[in-house]
VOLUM-571518 format. One record per residue (C-alpha): x, y, z; residue in one letter; chain. Coordinates in Angstrom, 2 decimals. Layout:
residues N
REC, X, Y, Z, A, A
...
***
This chain:
residues 575
REC, 36.83, 33.65, -20.06, M, A
REC, 35.06, 36.94, -19.42, I, A
REC, 35.11, 36.33, -15.65, R, A
REC, 38.91, 36.25, -15.76, K, A
REC, 39.01, 39.70, -17.37, L, A
REC, 36.46, 41.53, -15.20, L, A
REC, 38.78, 41.87, -12.15, P, A
REC, 41.00, 43.99, -14.42, C, A
REC, 38.36, 46.73, -14.27, L, A
REC, 39.43, 47.66, -10.75, G, A
REC, 38.18, 51.12, -9.76, K, A
REC, 36.49, 51.53, -13.15, Y, A
REC, 33.75, 48.99, -12.37, N, A
REC, 31.43, 51.81, -11.24, I, A
REC, 31.52, 53.22, -14.79, Y, A
REC, 30.77, 49.76, -16.18, A, A
REC, 27.62, 49.73, -14.00, I, A
REC, 26.54, 53.31, -14.74, L, A
REC, 26.87, 52.89, -18.53, A, A
REC, 24.10, 50.27, -18.95, P, A
REC, 21.87, 52.03, -16.39, I, A
REC, 21.94, 55.29, -18.37, T, A
REC, 21.46, 53.32, -21.60, V, A
REC, 18.30, 51.72, -20.19, I, A
REC, 16.92, 55.15, -19.25, G, A
REC, 17.78, 56.51, -22.71, E, A
REC, 16.04, 53.64, -24.53, V, A
REC, 12.88, 53.71, -22.42, L, A
REC, 12.42, 57.42, -23.11, L, A
REC, 13.02, 56.84, -26.83, E, A
REC, 10.36, 54.14, -26.83, M, A
REC, 7.70, 56.43, -25.40, Y, A
REC, 8.23, 59.31, -27.85, I, A
REC, 6.62, 57.60, -30.94, P, A
REC, 3.56, 56.81, -28.82, L, A
REC, 3.18, 60.51, -27.97, L, A
REC, 3.57, 61.31, -31.67, M, A
REC, 0.70, 58.98, -32.58, S, A
REC, -1.50, 60.69, -29.96, K, A
REC, -0.70, 64.12, -31.45, I, A
REC, -1.83, 62.85, -34.88, I, A
REC, -4.85, 60.79, -33.84, D, A
REC, -6.13, 63.11, -31.07, I, A
REC, -4.59, 66.58, -31.34, G, A
REC, -4.57, 67.05, -35.11, I, A
REC, -7.76, 65.05, -35.69, K, A
REC, -9.67, 67.19, -33.14, N, A
REC, -7.75, 70.42, -33.94, S, A
REC, -6.79, 70.65, -30.24, D, A
REC, -3.83, 73.09, -30.22, I, A
REC, -3.53, 72.94, -26.45, G, A
REC, -3.19, 69.13, -26.48, Y, A
REC, -0.66, 69.34, -29.33, I, A
REC, 1.48, 71.90, -27.45, M, A
REC, 1.28, 70.00, -24.16, K, A
REC, 2.16, 66.63, -25.70, T, A
REC, 4.76, 68.20, -27.98, G, A
REC, 6.44, 69.90, -25.00, G, A
REC, 6.58, 66.56, -23.17, L, A
REC, 8.18, 64.99, -26.27, M, A
REC, 10.87, 67.70, -26.37, V, A
REC, 11.62, 67.29, -22.66, L, A
REC, 11.90, 63.50, -23.00, M, A
REC, 14.14, 63.90, -26.06, A, A
REC, 16.50, 66.24, -24.16, I, A
REC, 16.70, 63.89, -21.18, I, A
REC, 17.27, 60.94, -23.52, S, A
REC, 20.05, 62.87, -25.29, L, A
REC, 21.74, 63.67, -21.96, A, A
REC, 21.52, 60.06, -20.84, L, A
REC, 22.97, 58.95, -24.18, G, A
REC, 25.93, 61.31, -23.80, A, A
REC, 26.55, 60.08, -20.24, L, A
REC, 26.33, 56.43, -21.27, S, A
REC, 28.90, 57.06, -24.01, G, A
REC, 31.28, 58.71, -21.56, R, A
REC, 30.84, 55.98, -18.92, F, A
REC, 31.36, 53.24, -21.52, A, A
REC, 34.52, 54.91, -22.85, A, A
REC, 36.02, 55.32, -19.37, V, A
REC, 35.13, 51.74, -18.38, A, A
REC, 36.52, 50.19, -21.58, S, A
REC, 39.78, 52.15, -21.50, T, A
REC, 40.11, 51.29, -17.81, G, A
REC, 39.61, 47.61, -18.60, L, A
REC, 42.23, 47.76, -21.36, A, A
REC, 44.66, 49.42, -18.97, K, A
REC, 44.00, 46.75, -16.34, G, A
REC, 44.42, 43.87, -18.82, I, A
REC, 47.69, 45.31, -20.17, R, A
REC, 49.01, 45.82, -16.65, R, A
REC, 48.09, 42.26, -15.64, K, A
REC, 49.58, 40.82, -18.83, L, A
REC, 52.81, 42.77, -18.39, F, A
REC, 53.12, 41.83, -14.73, H, A
REC, 52.45, 38.17, -15.55, K, A
REC, 55.15, 38.20, -18.24, I, A
REC, 57.60, 39.71, -15.74, Q, A
REC, 57.02, 36.65, -13.53, D, A
REC, 57.66, 34.23, -16.39, F, A
REC, 60.68, 31.99, -16.22, S, A
REC, 62.78, 31.58, -19.34, F, A
REC, 60.88, 28.35, -20.00, A, A
REC, 57.55, 30.22, -19.90, N, A
REC, 58.88, 32.88, -22.26, I, A
REC, 60.11, 30.16, -24.64, D, A
REC, 56.50, 28.95, -25.05, R, A
REC, 55.40, 32.33, -26.39, F, A
REC, 57.19, 34.29, -29.07, S, A
REC, 58.04, 37.92, -28.34, T, A
REC, 55.95, 39.04, -31.30, A, A
REC, 52.97, 37.01, -30.07, S, A
REC, 53.15, 38.60, -26.61, L, A
REC, 53.34, 42.07, -28.18, I, A
REC, 50.30, 41.31, -30.36, T, A
REC, 48.37, 40.13, -27.32, R, A
REC, 49.19, 43.26, -25.31, I, A
REC, 48.30, 45.57, -28.22, T, A
REC, 45.95, 44.23, -30.93, T, A
REC, 44.16, 41.62, -28.81, D, A
REC, 43.58, 44.07, -25.97, V, A
REC, 42.26, 46.67, -28.46, N, A
REC, 39.74, 44.15, -29.81, H, A
REC, 38.70, 43.28, -26.28, T, A
REC, 38.35, 46.95, -25.34, Q, A
REC, 36.07, 47.67, -28.31, I, A
REC, 33.97, 44.57, -27.61, A, A
REC, 33.57, 45.52, -23.93, F, A
REC, 32.51, 49.07, -24.79, M, A
REC, 29.92, 47.68, -27.17, M, A
REC, 28.83, 45.11, -24.59, A, A
REC, 28.04, 47.62, -21.82, I, A
REC, 26.39, 50.07, -24.17, R, A
REC, 25.16, 48.71, -27.48, I, A
REC, 24.65, 45.17, -26.21, M, A
REC, 22.39, 46.58, -23.51, V, A
REC, 20.72, 49.11, -25.78, R, A
REC, 19.96, 46.74, -28.67, A, A
REC, 18.08, 43.97, -26.77, P, A
REC, 16.10, 46.47, -24.66, I, A
REC, 15.22, 48.47, -27.77, M, A
REC, 14.28, 45.27, -29.58, L, A
REC, 12.04, 44.01, -26.77, I, A
REC, 10.52, 47.41, -25.94, S, A
REC, 9.84, 48.33, -29.57, A, A
REC, 8.36, 44.89, -30.22, T, A
REC, 6.04, 45.18, -27.19, I, A
REC, 4.95, 48.68, -28.24, M, A
REC, 4.34, 47.49, -31.79, A, A
REC, 2.27, 44.52, -30.54, I, A
REC, 0.22, 46.86, -28.34, S, A
REC, -0.59, 48.95, -31.43, I, A
REC, -1.40, 46.06, -33.81, N, A
REC, -0.71, 42.47, -32.82, S, A
REC, -1.54, 41.03, -36.24, R, A
REC, 0.91, 43.30, -38.06, L, A
REC, 3.58, 42.40, -35.50, S, A
REC, 3.59, 38.80, -36.70, L, A
REC, 6.14, 39.92, -39.28, V, A
REC, 8.72, 40.10, -36.46, F, A
REC, 8.17, 36.50, -35.45, F, A
REC, 9.36, 35.41, -38.87, F, A
REC, 12.18, 37.90, -39.30, A, A
REC, 13.92, 37.64, -35.91, I, A
REC, 14.41, 33.81, -35.77, P, A
REC, 15.61, 33.85, -39.39, L, A
REC, 18.21, 36.50, -38.64, L, A
REC, 19.32, 34.87, -35.36, A, A
REC, 19.89, 31.50, -37.08, T, A
REC, 21.89, 33.12, -39.87, A, A
REC, 24.11, 35.03, -37.41, L, A
REC, 24.80, 31.90, -35.37, W, A
REC, 25.85, 29.94, -38.45, L, A
REC, 28.12, 32.76, -39.64, I, A
REC, 29.77, 33.19, -36.23, G, A
REC, 30.43, 29.51, -35.61, S, A
REC, 32.19, 29.21, -38.98, R, A
REC, 34.11, 32.51, -38.81, A, A
REC, 35.66, 32.13, -35.31, F, A
REC, 38.33, 29.50, -36.20, P, A
REC, 39.47, 31.63, -39.13, Y, A
REC, 39.87, 34.72, -36.94, F, A
REC, 42.00, 32.73, -34.50, R, A
REC, 44.23, 31.60, -37.38, K, A
REC, 44.37, 35.20, -38.61, M, A
REC, 45.76, 36.42, -35.27, L, A
REC, 48.48, 33.75, -35.39, K, A
REC, 49.47, 34.98, -38.84, K, A
REC, 49.58, 38.50, -37.39, M, A
REC, 52.02, 37.20, -34.76, D, A
REC, 54.25, 35.94, -37.57, Y, A
REC, 54.11, 39.23, -39.45, M, A
REC, 54.94, 41.19, -36.28, N, A
REC, 57.86, 38.85, -35.64, A, A
REC, 59.15, 39.57, -39.15, T, A
REC, 58.90, 43.32, -38.59, I, A
REC, 60.53, 43.12, -35.16, Q, A
REC, 63.43, 41.02, -36.44, E, A
REC, 64.04, 43.39, -39.34, N, A
REC, 64.01, 46.55, -37.25, L, A
REC, 66.31, 45.07, -34.60, I, A
REC, 68.78, 43.93, -37.23, A, A
REC, 68.33, 46.83, -39.68, I, A
REC, 72.06, 47.65, -39.63, R, A
REC, 72.93, 44.06, -40.57, I, A
REC, 70.34, 44.16, -43.35, V, A
REC, 71.94, 47.28, -44.79, K, A
REC, 75.48, 45.98, -44.31, A, A
REC, 74.72, 42.80, -46.27, F, A
REC, 72.49, 44.58, -48.81, V, A
REC, 69.56, 42.28, -48.00, R, A
REC, 66.83, 44.88, -48.42, K, A
REC, 65.18, 43.03, -51.31, D, A
REC, 65.25, 39.74, -49.42, Y, A
REC, 63.67, 41.36, -46.35, E, A
REC, 61.07, 43.11, -48.52, N, A
REC, 60.13, 39.77, -50.08, D, A
REC, 60.01, 38.15, -46.65, K, A
REC, 57.68, 40.84, -45.32, F, A
REC, 55.51, 40.74, -48.44, T, A
REC, 55.10, 37.01, -47.98, E, A
REC, 54.13, 37.45, -44.31, A, A
REC, 51.68, 40.24, -45.20, A, A
REC, 50.19, 38.11, -47.99, T, A
REC, 49.71, 35.15, -45.66, V, A
REC, 47.96, 37.46, -43.17, L, A
REC, 45.81, 38.94, -45.95, K, A
REC, 44.72, 35.47, -47.11, N, A
REC, 43.87, 34.39, -43.57, A, A
REC, 41.92, 37.60, -42.99, Q, A
REC, 40.18, 37.20, -46.33, K, A
REC, 38.97, 33.72, -45.38, K, A
REC, 37.54, 35.06, -42.11, A, A
REC, 35.98, 38.15, -43.64, E, A
REC, 34.54, 36.18, -46.60, K, A
REC, 32.21, 34.45, -44.16, I, A
REC, 31.56, 37.47, -41.99, L, A
REC, 30.57, 39.79, -44.85, I, A
REC, 27.47, 37.65, -45.39, L, A
REC, 26.16, 39.31, -42.24, N, A
REC, 25.24, 42.62, -43.89, M, A
REC, 23.41, 41.24, -46.99, P, A
REC, 21.32, 38.96, -44.77, I, A
REC, 20.61, 41.87, -42.44, M, A
REC, 19.62, 44.18, -45.32, T, A
REC, 17.40, 41.53, -46.91, F, A
REC, 15.62, 40.89, -43.61, T, A
REC, 15.03, 44.62, -43.02, M, A
REC, 13.75, 45.33, -46.51, N, A
REC, 11.50, 42.29, -46.58, A, A
REC, 10.05, 43.25, -43.17, S, A
REC, 9.34, 46.85, -44.25, I, A
REC, 7.70, 45.74, -47.50, I, A
REC, 5.49, 43.26, -45.64, A, A
REC, 4.49, 45.87, -43.01, I, A
REC, 3.66, 48.53, -45.61, I, A
REC, 1.63, 46.02, -47.63, W, A
REC, -0.43, 44.68, -44.75, F, A
REC, -0.55, 48.01, -42.86, G, A
REC, -1.96, 49.76, -45.93, G, A
REC, -4.77, 47.20, -46.10, H, A
REC, -5.54, 47.71, -42.36, F, A
REC, -5.81, 51.49, -42.80, I, A
REC, -8.04, 51.16, -45.86, I, A
REC, -10.16, 48.63, -43.97, G, A
REC, -10.50, 50.99, -41.02, G, A
REC, -8.90, 48.66, -38.48, T, A
REC, -5.87, 50.93, -37.98, M, A
REC, -5.49, 54.70, -37.71, Q, A
REC, -2.87, 56.75, -39.58, A, A
REC, -1.19, 57.88, -36.33, G, A
REC, -0.97, 54.28, -35.13, E, A
REC, 0.56, 53.22, -38.45, F, A
REC, 3.09, 56.07, -38.24, F, A
REC, 4.07, 55.00, -34.71, S, A
REC, 4.17, 51.35, -35.80, F, A
REC, 6.59, 52.21, -38.62, I, A
REC, 8.77, 54.09, -36.10, T, A
REC, 8.83, 51.08, -33.79, Y, A
REC, 9.55, 48.80, -36.74, V, A
REC, 12.49, 51.02, -37.65, T, A
REC, 13.75, 50.83, -34.08, Q, A
REC, 13.41, 47.04, -34.10, V, A
REC, 15.35, 46.81, -37.34, L, A
REC, 17.99, 49.24, -36.05, I, A
REC, 18.36, 47.13, -32.92, S, A
REC, 18.77, 44.04, -35.10, L, A
REC, 21.46, 45.83, -37.09, M, A
REC, 23.24, 46.80, -33.84, M, A
REC, 23.05, 43.21, -32.66, I, A
REC, 24.57, 42.19, -35.97, S, A
REC, 27.46, 44.66, -35.48, M, A
REC, 27.99, 43.45, -31.94, I, A
REC, 28.02, 39.92, -33.17, F, A
REC, 30.81, 40.66, -35.64, V, A
REC, 32.92, 42.30, -32.93, Q, A
REC, 32.27, 39.44, -30.49, I, A
REC, 33.47, 36.89, -33.05, V, A
REC, 36.68, 38.87, -33.49, L, A
REC, 37.18, 39.63, -29.78, S, A
REC, 36.46, 36.04, -28.75, R, A
REC, 39.65, 34.94, -30.47, A, A
REC, 41.55, 37.81, -28.85, S, A
REC, 40.14, 37.14, -25.38, V, A
REC, 41.11, 33.46, -25.60, S, A
REC, 44.71, 34.48, -26.43, R, A
REC, 44.82, 36.91, -23.50, I, A
REC, 43.47, 34.27, -21.12, V, A
REC, 46.15, 31.85, -22.37, E, A
REC, 48.78, 34.16, -20.87, V, A
REC, 46.75, 34.63, -17.66, F, A
REC, 46.40, 30.84, -17.30, D, A
REC, 50.05, 30.06, -18.06, E, A
REC, 51.41, 28.14, -15.10, Q, A
REC, 54.67, 29.61, -13.84, L, A
REC, 57.48, 27.08, -14.08, D, A
REC, 59.42, 28.74, -11.30, I, A
REC, 57.87, 30.01, -8.08, T, A
REC, 59.11, 30.69, -4.58, D, A
REC, 55.88, 29.88, -2.75, D, A
REC, 57.69, 27.46, -0.41, N, A
REC, 60.78, 29.62, 0.09, A, A
REC, 62.13, 30.69, 3.47, D, A
REC, 61.37, 34.41, 3.61, I, A
REC, 64.11, 35.14, 6.13, G, A
REC, 66.86, 33.21, 4.32, L, A
REC, 69.72, 35.30, 2.87, N, A
REC, 72.66, 34.32, 0.65, V, A
REC, 75.59, 34.37, 3.08, E, A
REC, 78.40, 33.63, 0.64, D, A
REC, 79.11, 32.84, -3.00, G, A
REC, 79.76, 29.10, -2.74, S, A
REC, 78.11, 26.99, -5.44, I, A
REC, 77.54, 23.23, -5.43, V, A
REC, 76.03, 21.19, -8.27, F, A
REC, 74.83, 17.79, -7.05, E, A
REC, 74.09, 15.35, -9.86, N, A
REC, 72.30, 18.07, -11.85, V, A
REC, 70.55, 17.29, -15.12, S, A
REC, 68.51, 19.66, -17.23, F, A
REC, 66.17, 19.40, -20.21, S, A
REC, 64.41, 22.24, -22.02, Y, A
REC, 61.75, 19.77, -23.08, A, A
REC, 61.49, 18.34, -19.53, K, A
REC, 62.25, 14.95, -21.03, D, A
REC, 64.77, 12.53, -19.52, A, A
REC, 65.59, 11.24, -23.00, S, A
REC, 66.50, 14.69, -24.27, N, A
REC, 68.88, 16.16, -21.67, L, A
REC, 70.89, 19.30, -22.32, T, A
REC, 72.99, 18.87, -19.15, L, A
REC, 73.73, 15.44, -17.68, T, A
REC, 75.00, 14.48, -14.21, D, A
REC, 76.79, 17.73, -13.38, I, A
REC, 78.79, 17.60, -10.14, D, A
REC, 80.72, 20.76, -9.24, L, A
REC, 82.01, 22.41, -6.08, N, A
REC, 82.92, 26.09, -6.33, I, A
REC, 84.19, 27.85, -3.21, K, A
REC, 83.14, 31.35, -2.29, S, A
REC, 85.44, 33.98, -3.78, G, A
REC, 86.89, 31.66, -6.43, E, A
REC, 87.33, 32.67, -10.03, T, A
REC, 86.08, 29.90, -12.29, V, A
REC, 86.43, 29.69, -16.04, G, A
REC, 84.15, 27.64, -18.29, I, A
REC, 85.38, 26.45, -21.67, I, A
REC, 83.55, 24.38, -24.23, G, A
REC, 82.56, 24.17, -27.84, G, A
REC, 79.40, 25.61, -29.34, T, A
REC, 76.39, 23.69, -28.04, G, A
REC, 78.19, 22.34, -24.97, S, A
REC, 75.55, 24.05, -22.74, A, A
REC, 77.84, 26.57, -21.05, K, A
REC, 75.18, 29.29, -20.90, T, A
REC, 72.52, 26.81, -19.81, T, A
REC, 74.72, 25.74, -16.89, L, A
REC, 75.10, 29.24, -15.44, V, A
REC, 71.45, 30.16, -16.04, Q, A
REC, 70.49, 27.46, -13.55, L, A
REC, 72.29, 29.26, -10.71, I, A
REC, 69.85, 32.22, -10.38, P, A
REC, 66.92, 29.92, -11.32, R, A
REC, 66.29, 31.43, -14.73, L, A
REC, 65.55, 27.79, -15.49, Y, A
REC, 64.90, 25.03, -12.94, D, A
REC, 66.89, 21.81, -12.82, V, A
REC, 65.28, 18.67, -14.19, F, A
REC, 67.07, 16.43, -11.69, D, A
REC, 69.47, 16.93, -8.80, G, A
REC, 69.94, 20.18, -6.93, R, A
REC, 72.07, 23.32, -6.76, I, A
REC, 73.27, 24.86, -3.50, L, A
REC, 74.28, 28.53, -3.18, V, A
REC, 75.63, 29.75, 0.13, G, A
REC, 75.06, 26.26, 1.58, G, A
REC, 71.32, 26.18, 0.82, H, A
REC, 69.23, 24.74, -2.00, D, A
REC, 68.45, 27.59, -4.39, I, A
REC, 64.74, 26.62, -4.18, R, A
REC, 64.81, 27.60, -0.49, D, A
REC, 65.51, 31.24, -1.36, Y, A
REC, 63.01, 33.79, -2.47, R, A
REC, 63.65, 34.53, -6.15, L, A
REC, 64.39, 38.20, -5.50, N, A
REC, 66.83, 37.31, -2.73, T, A
REC, 68.68, 34.78, -4.88, L, A
REC, 68.82, 36.94, -8.00, R, A
REC, 69.91, 40.01, -6.06, D, A
REC, 72.93, 37.98, -4.96, A, A
REC, 73.77, 36.89, -8.51, V, A
REC, 74.78, 39.35, -11.21, A, A
REC, 74.76, 38.16, -14.81, M, A
REC, 76.24, 39.71, -17.90, V, A
REC, 74.60, 37.68, -20.64, L, A
REC, 75.78, 36.98, -24.17, Q, A
REC, 73.20, 39.35, -25.58, N, A
REC, 74.09, 42.59, -23.86, N, A
REC, 70.97, 44.70, -23.45, V, A
REC, 70.85, 48.40, -22.65, L, A
REC, 67.66, 50.37, -22.24, F, A
REC, 66.56, 53.75, -23.50, S, A
REC, 67.74, 56.50, -21.17, G, A
REC, 71.08, 57.85, -20.02, T, A
REC, 74.23, 55.88, -19.25, I, A
REC, 73.73, 56.67, -15.55, K, A
REC, 70.13, 55.39, -15.69, D, A
REC, 71.32, 52.12, -17.21, N, A
REC, 74.08, 51.64, -14.66, L, A
REC, 71.64, 52.28, -11.81, K, A
REC, 69.83, 49.10, -12.79, W, A
REC, 72.55, 47.49, -10.69, G, A
REC, 71.77, 49.69, -7.69, K, A
REC, 68.95, 52.18, -7.80, E, A
REC, 70.34, 54.47, -5.08, D, A
REC, 73.99, 54.31, -6.21, A, A
REC, 76.07, 57.43, -5.67, T, A
REC, 78.06, 59.11, -8.42, D, A
REC, 81.27, 57.89, -6.77, E, A
REC, 80.07, 54.29, -6.86, E, A
REC, 79.05, 54.64, -10.51, I, A
REC, 82.40, 56.08, -11.51, V, A
REC, 84.21, 53.39, -9.49, G, A
REC, 82.55, 50.43, -11.22, V, A
REC, 82.90, 52.15, -14.59, S, A
REC, 86.64, 52.44, -14.06, K, A
REC, 86.81, 48.78, -13.04, A, A
REC, 84.98, 47.81, -16.21, A, A
REC, 87.26, 50.06, -18.31, Q, A
REC, 84.25, 52.15, -19.32, A, A
REC, 84.94, 55.47, -17.62, H, A
REC, 87.29, 56.87, -20.27, D, A
REC, 84.98, 56.37, -23.23, F, A
REC, 81.99, 57.59, -21.20, I, A
REC, 83.78, 60.84, -20.45, M, A
REC, 84.66, 61.21, -24.14, S, A
REC, 80.97, 61.89, -24.82, F, A
REC, 79.91, 65.55, -24.51, P, A
REC, 77.32, 64.69, -21.85, D, A
REC, 79.38, 62.07, -20.04, G, A
REC, 77.23, 59.87, -17.81, Y, A
REC, 74.14, 61.83, -18.88, E, A
REC, 74.56, 60.68, -22.49, T, A
REC, 71.30, 59.28, -23.89, N, A
REC, 71.90, 55.79, -25.26, L, A
REC, 68.74, 55.37, -27.27, G, A
REC, 66.78, 52.13, -27.39, Q, A
REC, 69.08, 49.14, -27.15, G, A
REC, 72.19, 51.27, -26.76, G, A
REC, 72.46, 52.18, -30.45, V, A
REC, 74.88, 55.01, -29.67, N, A
REC, 77.71, 52.79, -28.44, V, A
REC, 79.82, 50.04, -29.98, S, A
REC, 79.60, 46.35, -29.10, G, A
REC, 82.71, 46.52, -26.88, G, A
REC, 81.45, 49.66, -25.13, Q, A
REC, 78.09, 48.03, -24.57, K, A
REC, 79.77, 45.01, -22.97, Q, A
REC, 81.77, 47.20, -20.60, R, A
REC, 78.67, 49.14, -19.56, L, A
REC, 76.87, 45.87, -18.83, C, A
REC, 79.82, 44.68, -16.74, I, A
REC, 79.82, 47.96, -14.79, A, A
REC, 76.08, 47.60, -14.21, R, A
REC, 76.60, 44.11, -12.81, A, A
REC, 79.47, 45.23, -10.57, L, A
REC, 77.29, 47.94, -9.06, L, A
REC, 75.09, 45.23, -7.51, K, A
REC, 78.04, 44.12, -5.35, K, A
REC, 76.86, 40.54, -5.79, P, A
REC, 77.94, 37.37, -4.06, R, A
REC, 78.30, 35.76, -7.49, I, A
REC, 79.02, 37.41, -10.82, I, A
REC, 78.65, 35.53, -14.10, I, A
REC, 80.26, 36.79, -17.29, L, A
REC, 78.90, 34.93, -20.29, D, A
REC, 81.38, 35.65, -23.08, D, A
REC, 81.07, 39.26, -21.95, S, A
REC, 84.41, 40.51, -23.19, T, A
REC, 84.36, 38.97, -26.65, S, A
REC, 84.06, 42.40, -28.30, A, A
REC, 86.94, 44.06, -26.43, V, A
REC, 90.62, 43.83, -27.23, D, A
REC, 92.91, 41.54, -25.24, T, A
REC, 94.58, 44.44, -23.40, A, A
REC, 91.22, 45.76, -22.15, T, A
REC, 90.15, 42.21, -21.31, D, A
REC, 93.27, 41.82, -19.19, S, A
REC, 92.62, 45.12, -17.36, K, A
REC, 89.04, 44.06, -16.59, I, A
REC, 90.23, 40.74, -15.17, R, A
REC, 92.81, 42.53, -13.06, M, A
REC, 90.14, 44.87, -11.71, A, A
REC, 88.04, 41.86, -10.83, F, A
REC, 90.89, 40.30, -8.86, R, A
REC, 91.46, 43.54, -6.94, N, A
REC, 87.86, 44.55, -6.30, N, A
REC, 85.95, 41.25, -6.12, L, A
REC, 88.04, 39.22, -3.69, K, A
REC, 84.98, 38.00, -1.79, D, A
REC, 82.85, 37.53, -4.91, T, A
REC, 82.64, 34.26, -6.80, T, A
REC, 83.40, 35.01, -10.43, T, A
REC, 82.35, 32.69, -13.24, I, A
REC, 83.71, 33.50, -16.69, I, A
REC, 82.44, 31.81, -19.84, I, A
REC, 84.89, 32.53, -22.62, A, A
REC, 85.99, 31.43, -26.03, Q, A
REC, 89.52, 32.76, -25.47, R, A
REC, 91.63, 30.69, -23.11, I, A
REC, 93.55, 33.89, -22.31, A, A
REC, 90.39, 35.13, -20.55, S, A
REC, 90.30, 32.19, -18.11, V, A
REC, 93.87, 30.90, -17.86, C, A
REC, 94.47, 32.71, -14.56, E, A
REC, 91.26, 31.36, -12.98, A, A
REC, 91.44, 29.27, -9.81, D, A
REC, 89.83, 26.42, -11.74, K, A
REC, 88.58, 25.87, -15.23, I, A
REC, 85.61, 23.69, -16.17, I, A
REC, 85.68, 21.99, -19.56, V, A
REC, 82.21, 21.15, -20.88, L, A
REC, 81.57, 18.75, -23.72, N, A
REC, 78.13, 17.84, -25.00, D, A
REC, 76.41, 18.81, -21.75, G, A
REC, 78.81, 16.93, -19.48, R, A
REC, 81.81, 17.97, -17.39, V, A
REC, 84.82, 16.66, -19.27, D, A
REC, 87.45, 17.96, -16.84, A, A
REC, 88.07, 20.43, -14.01, V, A
REC, 91.48, 21.87, -13.14, G, A
REC, 93.91, 24.75, -13.45, T, A
REC, 95.29, 25.95, -16.76, H, A
REC, 98.47, 23.94, -16.30, E, A
REC, 96.65, 20.79, -15.21, E, A
REC, 94.24, 20.87, -18.13, L, A
REC, 96.97, 21.69, -20.60, L, A
REC, 98.80, 18.60, -19.46, A, A
REC, 95.88, 16.22, -19.02, G, A
REC, 92.84, 17.23, -21.11, N, A
REC, 92.70, 16.74, -24.86, R, A
REC, 89.85, 19.19, -25.56, I, A
REC, 91.46, 22.02, -23.61, Y, A
REC, 94.85, 21.40, -25.17, R, A
REC, 93.40, 21.42, -28.70, E, A
REC, 91.60, 24.71, -28.09, V, A
REC, 94.74, 26.24, -26.59, Y, A
REC, 96.97, 25.10, -29.46, E, A
REC, 94.53, 26.33, -32.11, S, A
REC, 94.41, 29.75, -30.48, Q, A
REC, 98.19, 29.90, -30.14, Q, A
REC, 98.52, 29.15, -33.84, K, A
REC, 96.12, 31.97, -34.49, G, A
REC, 98.32, 34.31, -32.46, V, A
REC, 101.45, 33.15, -34.28, A, A
***
């Protein structure tokens, strides 16, 4: 898994190399200082040699300063490398998500993807910083201090050979049991984030329906579930510190006991014992650092596996075999025996045996009850989903022959869920055409019946919409989304119930503008109101994922039961 993350370092790999190098230099200098201290005690002080004491002491100070400088550099290099890695991982994750088809997105919840880009990357960043610094420092310190201690007194060093295997076994047992719980904990965090996200998006609905208490209880439940999952993981992991403390204390007691006997027996000098204690302390400190690293690795391992899941997600829709030079010449659309299944299962089809022929420049209405797969049908045209069986032709070519950008640039969609982004009205409209002139923007806004209300704002087209377009009504949002789509000057424009929030008079004006300004553009209108599609060149009636009938308003009114029932029910509503 780690190999899949390392390319994300990019230009920061030099810092990832320099950090452990400076750490090694820092540790080696630290290891030599206690040895010099023992020589000052056993030679300088014992012989009252002031010159030797000053010379050796000066060398100790110099080595300490160099070690301090190397430590500061290693910290800086590790910080730059880890933040660079986090940046690279987030960029790769975000870019990968942008390439996802709708089917890929459906396999991950929005909250889960957010958690992976934020919390999981943070865990990985911390673990990496510890890996290139502490994980290098701790083993080198452990080995170096152990070697120095053995060189001073090999018999007293036997204590390490009991303590280290004991601690290593305990850490392995703790980690192997804690990892599954941490993975479960992160899934519970996904659920809690989803709860928060849903509440904040729909906060106005919550207030309107006075559901604050319900939402509070819902969040409390999610937070409690997360707490319990975290508690189970931490309950195992907290055993790490008591075991570490016990091992350290037992080792120190044993060394003091046996070391005292060696000094009394004359087999060990006081300076040597002092240095030995220093090296023992460094060994124990290194063991404690290894223990801390181990805890972070257990946590980050779960996070890394979740990040790699996104990296390894196979894209459902690619254009690897597309004709690079192929352009969409017109807006004709042909469905040839098309079937579709979200589950990619022939026994669970959402659309079945769809055969349609739409000429370029036609206006086509789509009518059908809830669940008849109207939206699914039109989402197949720009390859937001891929067909399960059959094929779709746009401009006389199979849509899989086009590059995705080429196909989608030729198709403008105004979806059911109208989305506006933070920024000005002009910024949002320019999503349709980045280099659009003010005249073009005003023109499409007038066509979408948006210009008047835009100019009613003090800042006009420079009005800041806020995240999600919170400053405008549902009908205004729909008209802005229509204007944005018109600015693309597409071959095909799809309106998915995009005028449901506007009054019938405005709806009629929008349709008239379409007829006048989009003569060469194929227009597909999904609507609940028959009044929105009655003037279309043809109307498609969908029922349970199948085409029930195709014809004009008059033909369907005379010959199709479903269409007639919808029309009559709406006429009664008008009456």
